[in-house]
C-alpha positions in Angstrom: -22.0 13.0 39.0 -18.2 12.8 38.3 -18.7 9.7 36.2 -21.4 11.4 34.2 -19.0 14.3 33.5 -16.3 12.0 32.4 -18.7 10.1 30.1 -19.9 13.4 28.6 -16.3 14.5 28.0 -15.4 11.2 26.4 -18.5 11.4 24.1 -17.6 15.0 23.1 -14.0 14.2 22.4 -15.0 11.2 20.3 -17.4 13.3 18.2 -14.7 15.9 17.7 -12.2 13.3 16.5 -14.7 11.9 14.0 -15.6 15.2 12.5 -12.0 16.3 11.7 -12.0 14.8 8.2 -8.5 13.4 8.9 -7.5 10.0 7.5 -7.5 7.1 10.0 -4.3 6.7 12.0 -1.5 4.5 10.6 -1.2 1.0 12.1 0.7 0.8 15.3 3.7 -0.8 13.6 4.1 2.2 11.2 3.6 0.3 7.9 1.5 1.6 5.1 0.2 -0.6 2.2 -0.4 1.0 -1.2 -2.2 -0.8 -4.1 -2.0 0.5 -7.7 -3.3 -0.8 -11.0 -0.8 0.0 -13.8 -0.6 -0.5 -17.6 3.1 -1.6 -17.3 6.0 -1.6 -14.8 9.7 -2.0 -14.7 11.6 -4.4 -12.5 15.3 -5.0 -12.0 16.9 -8.4 -12.6 20.3 -8.7 -10.9 21.3 -11.7 -13.1 20.0 -13.5 -16.2 16.6 -15.0 -15.5 13.2 -15.8 -16.9 10.1 -14.2 -15.2 6.6 -15.5 -15.8 4.0 -12.9 -15.0 0.3 -13.1 -16.1 1.1 -16.3 -18.1 3.7 -14.5 -20.2 7.5 -15.1 -20.0 10.0 -12.3 -19.9 13.7 -13.0 -20.4 16.5 -11.0 -18.9 19.7 -12.1 -20.8 21.9 -10.0 -18.6 21.6 -7.9 -15.4 19.3 -4.9 -15.9 15.7 -3.7 -16.0 12.9 -5.4 -17.8 9.5 -4.0 -18.6 6.4 -6.0 -17.9 3.7 -5.1 -20.4 1.0 -7.8 -20.2 -1.2 -5.7 -18.0 -3.4 -4.3 -16.3 -1.3 -5.3 -13.3 -2.0 -4.8 -9.6 1.1 -3.7 -7.7 1.0 -3.7 -3.9 3.9 -2.1 -1.9 4.4 -1.9 1.8 6.5 1.0 3.3 7.4 2.3 6.7 
């Protein structure tokens, strides 16, 4: 009888948790991955360099930001 009560309680609590409409919990390590499709993006180059992105070369002649425009581009970020 006690086992039946426990199973009933567990089933009820599971149904209540599913009906809250809340997003699923974050992974146990606390990270969250976000993916966006953008028409352009800016990145920072700490020194002169050449970046190839989507088969197009972008040249940074000095430290500073460059804008990547050969998009759509899919950007994935991971945060804690």
